N, C-alpha and C positions, 0 to 999 in steps of 0.2 A: 236104279231105270225098270226097277221091279210096281216102285209107286204110279204106276203110270208112263204113257209113252214119251219117247224121246230121254235126253234127261234131263234131272229132274233135285231142285232144292226140295227139297223134305221137313216137315215143321212136325214136330214131334207133342202132342201136348198130352200133360202128364192129367191121369187120371179115365179110371173106366169102371163102369158098375155090371158090365156085362160078365165080365168075367165066365167068357168062353171058353169052352174046355179042348185044350189043344192050341189057343191062342199063342202066336209064335211072337209075343211081344207084352208078356205080363207080367215085367219090371214097370210097364207105362200103367199098369192101374192101380198106383197109390196116388191119391191125389194131392200126396204131399212132397211125393216125388220131384224132380228139376229145377229148374231155377228161375224166376218169372224173370221175365226179358218185358220189354218198352218196346212199344212196336218202329223205334224209328232202328233198335238197335237186330231187332229181326228184318229191318228193311237192309239194312246194310248189309248183311251176309245174301239177303235174297239179290240187292244189285249188285253185289261180286262178281257174277256169274250169269251176264247179259246171251247168253246160252241156254240157260236152265227155264225151265221153267217152275213152276211150283204144288204142291202136293200137300195138304193138311193130313195129318195122317194121327195117331197117340199109340195110347189111349184113347182117347173118341174127344176130337177139336167141337162136340155138338154141347159136349158138359161145358165150352164155355166159348157159346157164341158171341156173345157179345165182341172181346177180347178179339178173337178171330174174322166180326164182319169190321173193325177198327184193320185190322190187318188187309182182309181182303181188298177194300175203299184206298186204303195207300198203294196195293201191289198197280191198281185198277191205274190208279192216278199220277202212276212212276213209269210205267212200262208198261207195254202188251203182254205179259201174262199168262199163260192158260190158268187155270187152279182149279186141280182135283180135291176131294175130299173122301177121306175111308170115315162108316160111319155103322157103327153095331143096331141104328136105328133105320126104321124103313123110311123112304122117302114121303108116305103120305102119312104117319105120322108126325116130322118135322117139319111137314106142310101143316096140324093144327098146333105148333107150339110155334108165337109170335117172333122172340130171339131167334129161332132154329133158320126159320122162310124166312129170315132176315140175310141169317148167314145164306140160304141157299140158294137167294137174290145173286150174291154174289159169285158161284160157283158153277163151274162148266160140267165140270163130272162129276158125280158121284157116286162113289162104289156104295151100296147100303146094305145092310142085313148084319146079322151076325154071324161069327163065324161057327158053323155048325162038323164037329170033325166027321160026323160018318157018311156027311156032303163036300170033307176032300178031294178034294181033287186038281192033280200038280199040276192037271194041262191045259188048266182055264186061262183066260189073258188075267191079267191085272187083279185076281184074286182067289180067296181061297177054296173055296165054297160052292157050289152049283146054285143056293138060295141068293146067293150073294149079286145083285145089279147089274149091269154100269147103265147110269142114266145119263143123258144130254137134259141137263136142268135147266137150259134156257128155252129147248125146243120144248120139252114135257112144263112148265110154266107159260108158257102163250098156246100149248093145244087142250092146256085141261088134263091130258092124262100122260100116266109115263112113256116115253120116249126112249128105245135102248140106246147106247152110242154105241155106233161100228169101228172100229178103228178104222180107218183107209185102206194101212199098211200092209195090213194083216188079216188073214184071211183067215185065222181062228178065232175073230171078236163073237 
């Protein structure tokens, strides 16, 4: 429940080159860790819980943008689940990369930016440091500027 609002199925990717000091998931930095899974295998896990939405985390899913885009399409085709994604890249940097932009177009909320230990704040909603943003991706793409997400169930967003 820390990977977004409500119950969520979190899909963790292997590999991250941001190497943020104080990262809570250092074991996910190694691109050779984990195990490969097909989209259908992951979808079976996702669809097993009809009440949970989906979060892409890691590592950093943007290093595997093509695979996560395929998965996002499958999620949208077979369910009405929302998709959140955590990345150490900024929204603006992702827009400039075709494969990452294609994945962005399938995401509902992006938590962007590297974790910065000196900006750590345990009171922040769904993120670790105050530089990270909760971005409403659909509205941001439509308006051509970053639109922050505000959780309707929380006053702390």
